[in-house]
C-alpha positions in Angstrom: 0.0 0.0 0.0 1.4 3.4 -1.0 0.6 5.0 2.4 2.4 2.3 4.3 5.3 2.6 1.8 5.5 6.3 2.5 5.9 5.6 6.2 8.8 3.2 5.4 10.4 5.9 3.2 10.1 8.3 6.1 11.7 5.7 8.5 14.6 5.3 6.0 15.1 9.0 5.9 15.2 9.2 9.7 17.8 6.5 9.8 19.9 8.0 7.0 19.9 11.4 8.6 20.8 9.9 11.9 23.8 8.2 10.4 24.8 11.3 8.5 24.5 13.3 11.8 26.9 10.8 13.3 29.4 11.5 10.6 29.1 15.2 11.2 29.5 14.7 14.9 32.6 12.7 14.4 34.1 15.4 12.2 33.3 18.1 14.8 34.7 15.9 17.6 38.0 15.6 15.7 38.4 19.3 14.7 41.7 19.4 16.8 43.0 15.9 15.9 46.3 16.1 14.0 46.1 14.8 10.5 42.4 13.9 10.7 40.5 13.7 7.4 36.9 14.7 7.5 34.2 12.4 6.1 30.9 12.9 4.5 27.8 10.7 4.1 26.9 9.7 0.6 23.2 9.2 0.2 21.6 6.8 -2.3 18.0 6.4 -3.3 16.3 3.0 -2.8 14.0 1.4 -5.3 11.2 -1.0 -4.4 11.7 -2.9 -7.6 14.9 -4.0 -9.2 15.5 -2.5 -12.6 16.9 -5.9 -13.6 13.6 -7.6 -12.9 11.6 -5.2 -15.0 10.9 -1.5 -15.5 10.5 0.7 -12.5 9.2 3.6 -14.5 6.4 5.4 -12.8 6.8 3.6 -9.5 7.8 5.5 -6.4 11.0 4.9 -4.6 11.4 3.2 -1.3 13.4 5.9 0.5 17.0 6.6 1.1 20.1 5.1 2.7 23.7 6.0 3.4 25.6 4.2 0.6 29.1 5.1 1.7 31.1 7.2 4.2 33.6 9.0 2.0 36.9 10.2 3.4 38.0 13.7 2.2 41.7 13.7 1.8 42.2 17.4 1.3 45.3 19.1 2.8 45.0 20.3 6.4 46.8 23.5 7.5 50.3 23.3 8.9 51.1 24.8 12.3 54.6 25.3 13.7 55.1 23.6 17.0 58.8 24.1 17.7 59.1 20.4 18.6 61.9 19.0 16.5 60.5 15.5 16.3 57.1 16.7 14.9 56.8 16.3 11.2 54.0 17.4 8.8 53.3 16.2 5.2 52.3 18.9 2.7 50.8 17.0 -0.2 49.9 13.4 -0.9 51.2 10.4 1.0 51.4 8.9 4.5 54.0 8.2 7.1 54.5 4.5 7.7 54.5 3.1 11.3 54.8 -0.5 12.3 53.5 -2.4 15.3 50.4 -3.9 16.9 47.0 -2.2 17.1 44.0 -4.0 18.7 45.8 -7.3 18.2 46.7 -6.7 14.6 50.4 -6.5 13.7 51.0 -4.7 10.5 52.2 -1.6 8.7 49.9 1.3 9.4 49.7 4.7 7.7 49.2 8.1 9.3 49.2 11.8 8.6 49.8 12.6 12.3 53.5 13.4 12.7 53.6 13.7 16.5 56.7 11.6 16.9 58.9 11.0 19.8 62.2 9.2 20.5 61.7 6.3 23.0 64.1 4.9 25.5 65.6 2.6 22.9 66.3 5.4 20.5 63.5 4.5 18.2 61.4 7.2 16.5 57.7 6.3 17.4 54.3 7.8 17.2 52.5 8.6 20.5 51.0 5.1 20.4 54.4 3.4 20.4 54.3 2.3 16.8 57.8 2.5 15.2 58.3 5.0 12.3 59.7 3.4 9.2 62.5 4.9 7.0 65.5 4.2 4.9 68.5 3.9 7.2 71.6 6.0 6.4 74.7 4.3 5.1 78.2 5.4 6.1 78.9 6.7 2.5 76.0 9.2 2.6 73.5 7.0 0.7 70.4 5.4 2.2 69.4 1.7 2.4 67.0 0.3 -0.2 64.6 -1.3 2.3 62.6 0.1 5.2 63.5 -0.4 8.8 62.9 1.3 12.2 64.2 4.9 12.3 66.7 4.7 15.1 68.7 7.6 16.7 72.2 6.7 17.7 71.9 8.2 21.2 75.5 7.3 22.2 78.1 10.0 22.2 79.6 10.8 18.8 83.3 9.8 18.8 85.9 12.4 18.3 87.4 12.8 14.8 91.0 13.6 14.2 91.7 16.4 11.7 93.0 15.1 8.4 92.5 18.1 6.2 92.5 21.9 6.5 91.2 24.4 4.0 92.0 28.1 3.7 90.3 30.5 1.2 91.9 33.9 1.4 93.4 36.9 -0.5 96.9 37.9 0.3 97.9 41.4 -0.7 100.0 41.5 -3.9 101.4 44.9 -2.8 102.8 43.6 0.5 106.5 44.1 1.1 109.0 41.2 0.6 110.3 40.3 4.0 114.1 40.0 4.0 114.6 39.0 7.6 114.9 35.3 8.3 111.8 33.5 9.3 111.6 33.1 13.1 108.9 30.9 14.5 109.3 32.6 17.9 108.7 36.0 16.4 106.3 35.2 13.6 104.5 38.6 13.7 107.7 40.4 12.6 108.9 37.8 10.1 105.6 37.2 8.2 103.1 39.5 6.4 99.7 37.9 7.4 98.3 35.1 9.5 95.1 33.2 10.3 94.2 30.9 13.1 92.1 27.7 13.3 91.6 24.8 15.7 92.6 21.3 14.7 91.8 18.1 16.7 93.9 15.2 17.8 92.7 11.5 18.0 91.1 12.2 21.5 89.2 15.2 20.3 91.4 17.8 22.1 91.6 21.1 20.2 94.9 22.6 19.3 95.7 26.0 17.9 97.1 26.0 14.4 98.4 29.4 13.2 99.1 29.7 9.5 101.6 32.5 8.7 102.1 33.8 5.1 105.5 35.3 4.3 106.2 37.1 1.0 109.6 36.0 -0.4 109.4 37.5 -3.9 107.0 38.9 -6.4 104.1 36.4 -6.8 105.9 34.0 -4.3 104.9 33.3 -0.7 105.9 30.8 2.0 103.5 29.5 4.6 104.3 28.2 8.1 102.0 26.4 10.4 102.7 26.9 14.2 101.2 25.4 17.3 102.0 25.9 21.0 105.0 23.7 21.9 103.4 22.8 25.3 100.8 20.7 23.4 103.5 18.3 22.0 105.0 15.2 23.4 107.6 15.9 24.5 106.7 19.5 25.0 108.9 22.3 23.7 109.3 25.9 24.8 107.5 28.6 22.7 106.0 27.9 19.3 106.6 24.7 17.4 106.5 24.6 13.6 104.5 21.6 12.4 104.3 22.2 8.7 105.4 24.5 5.9 105.3 25.0 2.1 105.1 27.6 -0.6 102.6 29.2 -3.0 103.2 30.9 -6.3 100.8 33.1 -8.2 100.4 34.3 -11.8 100.7 37.9 -12.8 96.8 37.9 -12.8 96.7 36.9 -9.1 95.6 33.3 -9.7 97.1 30.5 -7.6 99.7 28.9 -9.9 101.1 26.1 -7.8 101.4 24.7 -4.2 104.4 23.0 -2.8 104.6 21.2 0.5 108.0 21.6 2.1 107.1 19.9 5.4 103.8 17.9 5.8 101.8 19.1 8.8 102.5 16.6 11.5 102.7 16.6 15.3 103.1 14.2 18.2 100.5 15.4 20.6 100.7 15.1 24.3 98.0 13.8 26.7 97.9 10.3 25.3 96.6 11.3 21.8 98.0 9.6 18.7 100.3 11.5 16.4 98.8 13.2 13.4 98.1 10.8 10.4 101.2 9.3 8.9 100.7 11.3 5.7 100.3 14.5 7.7 97.3 16.8 7.7 96.6 18.0 4.2 96.2 21.7 3.7 94.3 23.0 0.7 94.5 26.6 -0.6 92.3 26.0 -3.6 92.6 24.3 -7.0 95.8 25.6 -8.6 96.5 25.9 -12.3 99.1 23.2 -11.9 96.3 20.9 -10.6 94.1 21.7 -13.6 92.0 24.5 -12.0 91.6 28.1 -12.6 93.5 29.1 -9.5 90.7 31.5 -8.5 88.5 29.2 -6.4 90.6 29.4 -3.2 93.5 31.6 -2.2 94.4 34.4 -4.6 96.8 37.3 -4.7 95.2 40.6 -5.6 95.9 44.1 -4.6 94.0 44.9 -1.4 94.2 44.1 2.3 95.0 40.5 3.1 91.9 38.7 4.6 90.4 35.2 5.0 87.0 34.7 3.5 86.6 31.0 4.6 88.4 28.3 6.4 87.5 24.9 7.7 88.9 21.6 8.9 87.3 18.1 9.2 88.0 17.2 12.8 85.8 17.6 15.9 85.6 16.8 19.5 83.2 14.1 20.8 79.6 15.2 21.4 76.5 14.0 23.0 73.2 13.4 21.1 70.9 16.4 21.6 68.0 15.9 19.2 67.0 15.6 15.6 65.8 17.7 12.7 63.9 16.8 9.6 64.3 18.5 6.2 61.9 18.8 3.2 63.0 15.4 1.8 62.3 13.7 5.1 66.0 13.2 6.0 66.2 12.8 9.8 69.4 14.3 11.0 71.0 13.7 14.4 72.2 16.8 16.2 75.1 16.7 18.6 76.5 19.1 21.2 79.7 19.5 19.3 77.8 21.1 16.4 77.9 18.0 14.2 74.9 16.9 12.2 74.8 13.3 11.1 72.1 11.9 8.8 70.3 9.0 10.5 67.5 8.0 8.1 65.1 9.2 5.5 61.4 8.8 6.2 59.5 6.4 4.1 56.4 7.9 2.5 53.6 5.6 1.3 51.4 6.5 -1.7 48.2 4.8 -2.8 46.2 4.6 -6.0 43.0 5.2 -4.0 43.3 7.0 -0.7 39.5 6.7 -0.4 39.9 3.0 -0.3 42.0 3.0 2.9 40.4 1.5 6.0 40.3 3.6 9.2 42.1 1.8 12.1 41.6 4.4 14.8 44.3 6.2 16.7 44.9 8.5 13.6 45.8 5.4 11.6 44.8 3.8 8.3 45.4 0.4 6.9 45.6 -0.7 3.3 42.7 -2.7 1.7 41.9 -4.2 -1.6 40.2 -1.0 -2.6 43.2 1.2 -1.8 45.7 -1.0 -3.5 49.2 -1.8 -2.2 51.4 1.0 -0.8 54.0 2.4 -3.2 56.9 3.3 -1.1 59.2 6.3 -1.7 60.6 9.4 -0.2 59.2 12.9 0.4 59.0 15.1 -2.6 59.3 12.2 -5.1 56.8 10.5 -7.4 54.0 12.9 -6.4 54.5 12.6 -2.7 54.3 15.6 -0.5 57.2 17.4 1.1 57.9 17.2 4.8 58.2 20.1 7.3 60.0 19.5 10.5 58.8 21.1 13.7 55.3 21.3 12.4 52.0 19.4 12.4 49.2 19.0 9.9 45.9 20.0 11.4 42.5 18.5 10.8 40.9 19.4 7.5 37.5 19.8 9.2 35.7 23.0 8.2 33.8 23.8 11.4 31.4 26.3 9.7 30.5 23.8 7.0 29.9 21.1 9.6 27.5 23.3 11.5 25.6 24.0 8.3 25.5 20.3 7.6 24.2 19.7 11.1 21.3 22.1 10.6 20.5 20.5 7.2 20.4 17.0 8.8 18.3 18.3 11.6 15.8 19.8 9.2 15.7 16.8 7.0 15.1 14.6 10.0 12.2 16.7 11.0 10.8 16.7 7.5 11.0 12.9 7.3 9.2 12.6 10.7 6.4 14.7 9.1 6.1 12.2 6.3 5.4 9.5 8.9 2.9 11.6 10.9 1.1 12.6 7.7 0.9 9.0 6.5 -0.4 8.1 10.0 -3.2 10.7 9.7 -4.1 9.4 6.3 -4.4 5.8 7.7 -6.6 7.1 10.5 -8.9 8.7 7.9 -9.0 5.4 6.0 -9.8 3.4 9.1 -12.6 5.9 9.9 -14.4 5.1 6.7 -15.8 1.9 8.3 -17.6 3.8 11.1 
């Protein structure tokens, strides 16, 4: 009977609107959940007759139902947190975490980058699931397979200096010094100097003063001095630990470098001597080495000055935290200023994000509908870039959700009117027998 059918249609509307209101309520409840993706109810009409069994033309429908709860994978806004282990994804993709959730052990996928380092040095989410990445190799590359991202929380061993580099300009108009070189009076027997620290095998810093002495036009000597008290056995005053010469072209380019005495020292305090081949000192790529002679130390008219200098040694340092760059490279930070790449976060990409199954706790799991996760790194293959010290917020639009709530409320009331109206019509029909 059509009147009874209209009551059933009204009931279906009440149920569908109740389910849709539940979706809206879930969205509103998660407005502050990191990485949360809003959902929407997809309504479908219901036919009383199958179209396969015959035509349904001219026949009324049988109401409505919620055919699907669709996930909306639009980008949430990023907010800076200042927490170095927080990571946000800006674009497509998911972080991969591994562990057990509700008795299921698997890889799970998340947009919530609220990560911490646990007592074992593992990078985990707040639920204790281990973040997966490509572990760093010693040569600067990364492993081909995923593993737990692990921070080497032990102290970073000291590294002995094996190479020094000086980039400078030494004044072409400087006077040739005729007095003999005197390591105990370097200021008066050299034209210019620079100072840097070099490290022994135990990580002790030693002062290395490099003095430049002009011997002729376009010709200079250099001498490397260190305090004699640092040596084993110690000596009084300055100790010369290396020397050589530099020649320049008439255009000021470095023509050639010559090592007279390799930089070497027997340090005191139980440290090993400098490397057998000595500490290499680099003033740039000379013309004799196939370079232009202009990428390092030059000789132009103007005050002598150092524009850059470095050496490859350092003292030991304690682990102090991590940072994450735009490609998801997790770098360990140490108190001695060193930064060591630990791992590169693995980013999963799916053919159908809508097909992912919600697993709770800000997690998704792959399904047949989503397809298998394609693994890669941030910024590659259409995957989003990472931002360290930030989190992706929920993509719930609170204003839209309140509008949807009003719409569902009104639709619920309208469907209830269908039922009461049908009830009144039945009452009239029953009254015909009186």
